[in-house]
N, C-alpha and C positions, 0 to 999 in steps of 0.2 A: 407700023411699031406707035400703041400710046399708052401716055400717061396718066393713069387715073386715080381720085381718092379711094385707098384703100375699102373706106366703108364699103363700096357697094359691092365688097366678096365675103363671103363668107367661108369655112372651112373647106366645104368640098373643093372649094376653086384651086385653093390656096393648097391643101394637104399635099400633092406630087413634090410639089417645088421643097416645103418643107421637110419631108422626105429624103429627096435631093442634096437638102442643106446639110440634115443630121448626118448624112453617110460622111459628107467632107471634114467635119468636126471630130467624126470617129477616125475617119484617115489621118487626119493631119492633127491631130491632139488625143485621140484618145477618149476622147469623153461621149461620154454616153448624151444625145441632146435631146431626148425624146420625151421627156419630162418638159423641157425649155417650148421642144414643139408644139405638144398640146394643150399646153398653159396659152401660146399664140395666137392659136386654131379656135380656145373656146374665147378669146376675146373678141378675134373676129366676128366671130358668131353673135358676141355680143353688140357689133356696131361701135365699139369705143377705143379701137385703138387706131389713131392719126397717122397719116401716109400714103404710102400711093404705090400702084401695082402697076407695072409693066405690061402691058397687053398685046399680042400677035394674032392675028388671026382668032381673035375670040379664047387664046389660052394665055396664064399668065404666067408670065415666064421671069416674072422680077419681081422684088420687093422692098419695101424700106420704109421701117416704120421710126417714130418716137413719141417722144410721155413731155408733159410739163409739170414740172416741180416747182411751184410759185414763180418766182422773176428768172425762172431755168429752163432751159429744153435740151432734153439727152436723146441723141439720135442713139435707137436702143438696136438696131439692125439691118444690114444690108445684104440683099444676096439675091442673084441671077442666074439660070439655067446654065450651066454647060455649053449649050450650043446656040446663046443668046447673040447679040450686036452685042462686039467688040466695047463699043461707046455706054453700054446701057447704065452700069454700072455709076459712070459720069453724072447723067441724064438724070438718073432718079437721086443722088444727093445732091446734084443743082436743085430741083423740085422740093427735097428738104430744108438747106439750107435757106434756101432762100424764102421759103415757107416759115422758119424759126425767124430769122434774121427778123422779119415785116410781121411779127406777132407781135400784139399790142404788150407789155410790160414784158418782154422776155429782154434780159440784159446779159446775160451771159448761155452757151452752145458745149456743151463735152458731147466727144465721141471718142467710142474704140471700137474699131472692127477687127477684133480677134483673128476672124477667118482670113484677115486679105492683108500678104504680104506688103509689109515696107514700101512707100513709095507708090506702092498702085494704086491708093485713092486719095491721092495730094493733090491731086490738081483743082477739084470744086473747093477744097478745103482754103487752102491757098490763096487761091485766085479772090475769096469771100474774107478774107482778111485774117485767119484763122489760124494758132501758132500750133506747132509741129512737135511733140515729144517724142522719138523711136522708143518702144521699150520691147523688152524679151520675152518670150514665152520658153524657160529651163524646164526641163524634167531630169528624173535621177531614178535609173535603173532599178528595181529591189532585187531583181536577181540574176545572179546570184548578191548576198545579202550584203552592201557593203561595209567600210570598216571606219564606222562612227564614234569615234574617242571626244568627250566632251570635259571639259574642266568642272572639276569639283567646288560648287557654290557656296558662297558664307555669307553667313547671313540671310538667305533668300530661300524660301523652296518653292516648289511646284506642285500647283493642283489641278486637278480638271476645272475646266471653266464651267460656271454655273451661275445660273438665271439669274443672280444679285447681282454677279458681276456686269452688268449691264450698265451700269450708272458711271463705275470707276472705270470700267474699260474707256469708254466715252474720254472722261478725262485721259485716260495713256493717249489714246490717239489724238486729240487736239494738242496736247503737248509734247507728241514726240513728232508731230509733222510742221511744228511753228518754224515758219518760214524755208520748208523743206519743199524740193521738187517736186514731190507729191501730193502737196496743197494746190499745185496751179493748177493739177492737171482734175482734181477730184477736191470741190471746193467745201465738201461735204468735213474734209478733216478739219476745217479751221475753225467751228464750233463746236459746243457740246453736243446741242441740238440736232446737229447735222451729223455728227459721228455717231448719235444713237439710232438717227435713221439707218446708217450704215453699215451700224450691227444687227439692227434688225431686219434688214435687207440680208443678211447675209446669212442670218442665225433661222428665221422663220421661212425664208422664199426660199424656192428652188432655183434662181434665175442665177447662182454658179456652184451648180449642184445642189447635194444634199447635204448639209451641215453634219459635220461628225463629230461630237462633243466628248466620244472616248480617245480620241487623238489630238485636242480642243486644250490648250494651256492657261493658266493663267499664274502670273510670277508674283510673288506676296514677301516687303521687307516684312524678316519678322519682330525685327524690333516694334515697329510702326505701325505692324498689319497692315500697311496700304501696300495697294496692286498700282505695281511697277513694269510690267510688262506683260504682253501675253500673244498666243500663236494661235490662229484660227484655219481649221483645215475641214475641208468639205470633202465627200466622197462625189466624184464627178463620173466614176464606172465603177462596177462592182467593185473591180479592184485596183482602181485608179484615185489616189487622193491628189487633192490640189490647197497650198497654202494661199487661204484668202486675205488674211493680214500676218506679220509678226513686225512687232515694235515693242519700245523700251525706252521708258524715260531717257531724257540725255544725260542725266547726272547718275545712271548705271550701265552706259554705257563701259564696254573696254573689259568686263569682265568674265567675256565669253557666255552670258547669258542668252544672247540670241540662240549660238554654236548648244547648247544645253538645250534647249528648250527645240530644237530643230531635232536634236537627237533621241530625245523623249517621244516626238511623237513620230520618229523612224520607227522607234520599239514598240511603239504601241500597232503602226501600218503593219510590221513584220510580223507580229504577232496575229496577225487576222488572216496573215497569207495577202498580202496586198502586193501588185508585181510594179508599181511607178507611185512617184512623188513629183507634181507640177507647181509650179506659180508662177508668175509675173512680175516683174522689174523693171523699173523705167530706169533705160541705159545710162542716163547722165547720175545714175546713185550707184557710183563706182563702189564704194565701200561695200553695200549691200552686193554686188554681182560678184565683185574680188570674193566675199566669204562663203556667198552659193559656189560660186566655182570650186574653192578650195576642198569644199565639201562632198564634188564629186560630181556637181549638177552641169547639164550643158545646153547650150541655143540649141534650142530645136528650131524655134521661129524667128522673127523680127516683124511685128504690127508697128501701128502708130496711132499717138493719142492726139485728140487734134482741140482746141481750147479757142473760143471766140467770149470776147467782152465789149460790151457797145454802151 
């Protein structure tokens, strides 16, 4: 078994492996990973995706890639074929984390590997000084339709997400996550510029499904006309939605706004015959977990997020 620079390979060599990965995304999370796989394959053919491939007797049986974002490195994905050696995940992640930690100018590394169960990839990260944050993948079946009551809002209106909401939305994210555990996992939440990058990735790129404006909402305080909360939803399969962001400014919490936004999102999905809504939430975010459980969501999988700062 050899571990080789990923840029030595093109789409043809990786396609069978990514098709196997896409099947696993469908089985475990009901996600259509096809568009993400095709995007990765295009990057592979362009020879611009840093990472490593595991090669066994001339066949690629595993891969992992990462990206550089200024002084931060992000582990994008890691997958190995079902029949590959049991230690292959660890070997690939050892190469990736070692490369990133020794890259000039890199002072932070983030990784969230949704496809891998909690604890299954922990060794190479913890050994290199990463902090670990268990996260939950939760889902809510929409057939039969859930009974979803929400409180009436006073002085607040909900409207569909619009292009002009980017700047105000970035401000809501930054203020909502100040001192929050999720800003430790994703440092984009700590600044306006980072929050704008996050929104741009969610709304304009297919990394986490295709953005669904019909079920995405902006909460506006009527007296001040200021944006005070939002919910963003993407389509991860033709009939499956995924909440990519829900946040409310601290001073407007406790009024049922998050619950009301979730109810409005669900109504939109139900009208269009969606079968499921999913989301991810950090385990330590107890209030959010409790809210989602009250709404009928159940934990389908637990995975890990890892962060290193040096």
